[in-house]
N, C-alpha and C positions, 0 to 999 in steps of 0.2 A: 781569232782572238777579237773581242769587242771590250771595250772599257779599259783596254790593257790588261785582261782578264783571262785567263785559260779555261776555257770551257769544257765539259765533260769529263771532269777528274774528280768531282764532288759526289760522289754517289753517297746517298744516305743522309745528306745534308739536311734533308726537309723533313725525314723521317719523325713522326710524332708531335709534328706541328700543329698546332691549333688553327682551324681555319673559320672566318667568318664570310658568309656568302650574303651579299645584300641583294635580297631577292623580293622587296617591297615596293618597286616601282609601278608606276600605271602603264607604263611602255606606249607614252602618246606618240611617239614616232611611228608606231606600228598599227595605230587607228586606222579603220575601225574594229579591226582583228582582234585588239586586245581590250575592248569595252567590256567584253564577259569571259575574258579568258586571261589568266596571268601571263605577263611576258615571260617569265623563265620557263613555262611548260610549253612555248612555241615549239613545234616538233622540227626536229632534223631528221630526216625521213621517218621513222617511227619511234623516235627516241626523243625526249624534251632534251633542249639545250643544257638546261641545269644538270639533268642526269649524265649528260656526256663529261660535263665538268667535273662532276663528283667523282666519275670513274677515273678522270685525269688523275684527281687528288689521289685516288687509292692506289693507283701505280706507283706513286712516291710514298706511299705509307702515311699519307696524311688522312686520318679517319675520325678525328675528333671535330665534327662539322657543326656549325651552328649557323641556321638560316634567320635573319632578319627578315620578317613578312610584314606585309599591311595590306595593300591592294590584292582582294580574293584571296586571302591567306587560307580560307577553308580549302580551296580547292587544291592549292599546293599540299596542305598537309594531308588532304586525302588522297591525292596521287601517292605521296612516298608511303602512306600507311600500308598501302597495298603493294609496295614492292618489297616483299619479303626477302628475297635473295639479295638486295641492296642492303637491307638492313643488318642481314648477318655479317656485313663487311665493315659497316661504320658505327658510330656513335652519333645519331642525329637529334639535334635539339632546335628549339625555335624560340625567337624572342619577337613578341607582337608589339608592333607598333601601333598604339591608338592613335596618336596624332604623327604625321610626319615630322622628323627629326633632322632631315638632311643626310646626305651620303657620307658624312663624318659623326653627326649628333648621335646616330643611331648605336655607335659602341659603347655609350655611356650605359645602354641599356643590359649590354652582355657582360654577365658575372664571370668572374674568375680569369680575366684576361691579364696575369701577373707573369706572363713569360713571352718572349717572342712570339708573334702570332701573323698569321696570313690573313688579308683581307682581299676581296675581290668582287666585281659586280657578278650577277647572276646570268647574263646573257651574252657569254663569250664563248667562242669557240678558239683555242689555241693549242698547240703543242710546247708550249713553253717548258723549258726545263727548269722545274723548281728547284732541284737539288742546286744548280747553278746559282738561280736568282738568291738563295738562301746564303749560300756561301760567300758570294759577292757583298750582300748586306753586312754579313758580320766582319769581313774584311775591312769594309769601309767605316766600320765604327758609326753606322747612322742611326740615328733615331727612328728615321724613317726612309724607305727605298722605295721608288717608284718603278715599276717595269715600263720600258719606253722603247719607241719605235720612230723612226723617220717616215715621216709622210710629206707627198707633194699635194697640194690643193689648186686645182686650176679653176680659174673663172672662166667659164664657157662663154664669153662675152666680151664686146670691146670696151676698153675702161678708158672713160674721159678724165684728162686733167685739165681745170681751167682755174682762173682767179677769181677776186671779186667783183670783176665786171662781166665775168661769164665769158671771157674771151681764152680759148682753147691753148693750153700750154702743152698738151701733149697728150698721146693716143697710144694705149697699150691692147693690143689685139690678143685676147684670151691668156693673159697672164697667168703666170705660175708661181706658187710661193712654196716654199720648202719650212716645215715645221718638225720639231721634236714633240711627240704627243705621250700622254698616259694611254697605257693599255687597260686601265681599270683593275691592275693586279698590284697589291702593295703588301711590304713587310714592314711590320710594327714592332718598334719597341713599347714596354708597357708605359714608359714615361711620357709617351705621348697623350695619354689619358687625361694628364692634369690639364690639359690645355682644352679639354671638351667639357663643358659645362653640363649636367646632368639636368635633362629637359629642356635645353635650348636648342634651337634649330641652329645647326652648323653644315655646310658644306664642305666636300673635300678641299676644293681650292682654298676656300677661306683657312681652313685649317694648317694648310702648308705656308700660307703668307704668314700665319701666326706663329708658326715654327722657325721660318726664316728670319721674321722680327726679333724672336727671342733668342737667336743665334745658335740655334739648334742646327746640326747636321743634317741635312736632306739629300739623299743620292739618286742618280739616274741609272738605271741599268738598262743599256741599249743593247737592243737584240734584235734577229732578224727571223724570229719564229713565225709560224702562221698565227695571225690574229685576225680574228673577224668579230665585229661589234653586231650581234644579233639585232640589237635595239635598233640598227640603221637598215632600212629597206635594202639598199644596193647589198650591204654585207650579207643581210640575210639570204638575199636572192642568191650570191655567191656561193654561200654555204650550201644552199640546196643543190647548186650544181654541183659541187665537190662531193657532196654524197652521192648523187646520182652516178658521177664518172668512177668516184674512187671510194667507194662504200668501205672497202677493206682500210682504207688509210684513216677514215674518220672513225673506224671501229677500234683502230688501235692507239687513238689519241687519249 
């Protein structure tokens, strides 16, 4: 049990939900690999991470999927145009960003978001239970729910503390800090869209702060599922290791 919420008893809660996948980033953390190659198509074994994510959605009967694309968009479209077996399972549409509008601003370009919908980054590997996430969101009565995990961040250096005269007041050897972090997976209510100005640049953290300032309820869904951010070189390497060691596990995600 996490969040005081009983998991695993909400089968079907996510079925029919519309999903928006943010697939327009340049993948700067994976340079130079992503200079001429879209980040969502970086391979996990022989399958792009974006396709692994879409297949995860299909397992939860989330089949109405919109990709917001920008950087190297034609390559993303060309790949999925040739995946006829996947097209038979989903309704896939695209929204082209002519200019970057941020990780929240792009939602203003997506038509028809008039019911609860899911948004996530296109470079994730996760076995998150979307039924439980959606059920928790509705139970909370939140306008926005953020899938959340606990992370420990270690500074692999000696950290100095000193005063204005440069006299040392402390020394921390490889300190470790703990955070609760966003997984890049969100459940939205349509009411959020009133806080997003069409055509204006808006990143997700700024949207969250706007919602909080307006008195809206934003909830965190704490969980311990597998979650790797493929845009981070360390996480991508770990994902490749998992695929090599446990291909059957990845294929079941």
